[in-house]
C-alpha positions as CSV (number, residue, x, y, z in Angstrom):
1,M,-19.1,8.4,-4.6
2,V,-16.4,8.1,-7.2
3,N,-16.7,4.9,-9.2
4,L,-13.2,4.0,-10.3
5,K,-12.4,0.4,-11.5
6,P,-9.3,-0.9,-9.9
7,S,-6.4,-1.0,-12.4
8,F,-4.2,-4.0,-11.9
9,L,-0.6,-3.2,-12.6
10,S,1.2,-6.5,-12.0
11,V,4.9,-6.2,-12.1
12,G,5.7,-9.4,-10.4
13,K,5.8,-13.0,-11.6
14,H,5.9,-16.3,-9.8
15,S,9.5,-16.9,-8.7
16,P,11.0,-20.3,-9.3
17,F,11.1,-20.4,-5.4
18,A,7.4,-19.5,-5.1
19,D,6.9,-21.9,-2.2
20,T,9.5,-20.0,-0.1
21,D,9.3,-16.4,-1.4
22,P,6.5,-14.4,0.2
23,K,3.7,-13.2,-2.1
24,I,3.6,-9.5,-1.7
25,L,1.0,-7.0,-2.8
26,I,1.6,-3.2,-2.9
27,V,-1.7,-1.3,-3.0
28,G,-2.1,2.3,-3.9
29,L,-5.3,3.9,-2.5
30,G,-6.9,7.3,-3.1
31,D,-8.5,9.4,-5.8
32,P,-5.8,11.0,-8.0
33,R,-8.4,13.6,-9.1
34,C,-8.6,14.9,-5.6
35,G,-5.2,16.4,-5.0
36,D,-3.1,14.7,-2.3
37,D,-5.8,12.2,-1.6
38,G,-4.4,10.3,-4.7
39,V,-0.9,10.0,-3.3
40,G,-1.1,6.2,-3.0
41,V,-2.0,5.8,-6.6
42,H,0.9,8.2,-7.6
43,A,3.3,6.3,-5.4
44,V,2.6,2.9,-6.9
45,R,2.9,4.3,-10.4
46,L,6.3,5.7,-9.4
47,I,7.4,2.4,-7.8
48,R,6.3,0.5,-11.0
49,R,8.4,2.8,-13.2
50,Q,11.5,2.9,-10.9
51,H,11.8,-0.6,-9.6
52,P,11.7,-3.2,-12.3
53,Y,13.7,-5.6,-10.2
54,F,10.4,-6.6,-8.6
55,W,9.9,-8.6,-11.8
56,D,12.2,-11.2,-10.3
57,H,10.1,-11.7,-7.2
58,D,6.4,-12.5,-6.4
59,V,5.4,-8.8,-6.0
60,T,2.3,-7.4,-7.5
61,I,1.4,-3.7,-7.6
62,L,-2.3,-2.8,-7.5
63,E,-3.6,0.6,-8.3
64,A,-6.9,0.2,-6.4
65,G,-7.9,3.9,-6.2
66,V,-11.0,4.2,-4.0
67,E,-12.5,0.8,-4.7
68,L,-10.6,-1.6,-2.5
69,L,-13.5,-4.0,-1.9
70,C,-13.5,-4.6,-5.7
71,A,-10.0,-5.8,-5.4
72,L,-10.7,-8.5,-2.8
73,C,-9.6,-11.3,-5.1
74,A,-6.1,-9.7,-5.3
75,L,-5.7,-10.2,-1.5
76,E,-6.3,-14.0,-1.7
77,G,-3.1,-16.0,-1.5
78,V,-1.0,-13.0,-0.6
79,D,1.3,-13.2,2.4
80,L,2.2,-9.5,2.9
81,V,0.3,-6.4,1.9
82,L,1.7,-2.8,1.9
83,V,-1.0,-0.1,1.5
84,I,-0.1,3.5,0.6
85,D,-2.7,6.1,1.2
86,A,-3.3,9.7,2.4
87,M,-3.7,9.8,6.2
88,R,-4.4,12.9,8.3
89,A,-2.5,12.6,11.6
90,G,-1.8,16.3,12.3
91,A,1.8,16.3,11.1
92,A,3.4,18.5,8.4
93,P,2.2,17.7,4.8
94,G,4.3,15.1,3.1
95,T,5.1,13.3,6.4
96,V,5.1,9.5,6.1
97,H,3.3,7.6,8.9
98,P,4.2,3.9,8.9
99,V,1.4,1.9,10.6
100,D,2.2,-1.8,11.3
101,E,-0.5,-3.0,13.6
102,P,-1.3,-6.7,13.6
103,D,-4.6,-6.2,15.4
104,L,-7.1,-5.2,12.8
105,T,-9.6,-3.9,15.4
106,E,-7.1,-1.1,16.3
107,W,-6.9,-0.1,12.6
108,D,-10.6,1.0,12.7
109,I,-9.6,3.7,15.2
110,Q,-6.2,4.8,13.8
111,T,-6.8,5.0,10.0
112,G,-9.1,6.4,7.4
113,P,-12.2,5.1,5.7
114,R,-10.4,3.2,2.9
115,E,-8.3,1.4,5.5
116,K,-11.6,0.4,7.2
117,D,-12.6,-1.0,3.8
118,L,-9.4,-3.0,3.8
119,C,-10.1,-4.3,7.3
120,N,-13.6,-5.3,6.1
121,A,-12.3,-7.0,3.0
122,L,-9.8,-9.0,5.1
123,R,-12.6,-10.0,7.5
124,L,-14.4,-11.5,4.5
125,M,-11.5,-13.7,3.5
126,I,-11.4,-17.4,4.0
127,G,-8.1,-18.8,5.0
128,P,-4.9,-17.3,6.5
129,L,-4.9,-13.5,6.6
130,P,-2.0,-11.6,5.1
131,H,0.2,-9.3,7.3
132,V,-0.7,-5.7,6.4
133,A,1.3,-2.5,6.8
134,V,0.1,1.0,5.8
135,L,2.2,3.9,4.8
136,G,0.1,6.9,5.4
137,V,1.1,10.2,3.8
138,E,0.0,13.5,5.4
139,P,-1.9,15.5,2.7
140,E,-1.9,19.2,2.2
141,N,-5.0,19.4,0.1
142,A,-7.7,17.0,-1.1
143,D,-9.8,19.2,-3.2
144,Y,-11.5,17.7,-6.3
145,G,-9.9,18.7,-9.6
146,R,-6.5,19.5,-8.1
147,E,-3.2,17.8,-8.7
148,L,-0.8,16.7,-5.9
149,S,0.4,19.7,-3.9
150,Q,4.0,20.7,-4.5
151,T,4.8,19.6,-0.9
152,V,3.5,16.1,-1.5
153,K,5.0,15.9,-5.0
154,R,8.4,16.6,-3.4
155,A,7.7,13.9,-0.7
156,L,6.6,11.3,-3.3
157,P,10.2,9.9,-4.0
158,G,10.6,9.4,-0.3
159,V,7.3,7.7,0.0
160,A,8.2,5.3,-2.8
161,A,11.7,4.7,-1.2
162,T,10.1,3.8,2.1
163,A,7.7,1.4,0.4
164,V,10.5,-0.2,-1.5
165,D,12.5,-0.6,1.8
166,Y,9.5,-2.5,3.2
167,V,9.3,-4.8,0.2
168,R,13.1,-5.4,0.1
169,R,13.0,-6.3,3.8
170,W,10.1,-8.6,3.2
171,I,11.8,-10.3,0.2
172,N,15.0,-10.8,2.2
173,T,13.4,-12.0,5.4
174,P,12.0,-15.5,6.0
175,L,8.2,-15.4,5.8
176,G,7.5,-16.0,9.5
177,A,9.8,-13.1,10.5
178,A,8.6,-10.7,7.8
179,S,6.1,-8.9,9.9
180,A,8.7,-8.3,12.6
181,A,11.1,-6.8,10.0
182,S,8.5,-4.4,8.7
183,S,8.1,-2.7,12.0
184,G,11.8,-1.7,12.0
185,V,11.5,0.4,8.8
186,R,11.3,4.1,9.5
């Protein structure tokens, strides 16, 4: 088991309209030392560099790596969570798989072990649960000691753009309707 401490990369701040703006958390999962398995971490790093406008909204970026349960406190008080991770679904490497399933019991079947950790973390929470969407990225390799494959490297800007589209829709949509808006992003 890899023991990585989560690295909190907060790029958001409380908006002067914090009572009406959704609190959004973007979480990058995976081990960047294991090839394409680290695509979620690489994606949130790219988003952090390329999208400083998130500073004007209540958006936090969390580089959780493989230790999502250690980041449970970051989920508290959040309205919307976007998780980016490698996900094998049998498609071509670099393919983005949006999963927006409100029923957490279905996620145990559809997603990987880190998403199961997310489901378990959410079940431990007291209070209202955030809406969660996942952007799964089809990996080409996940071998220890390798960098991202060229295929997934080329797909990384598209992964980041898809994530930013989700967040923009969430920012521009009233909180009650934000979960419905996320399912329309492809």
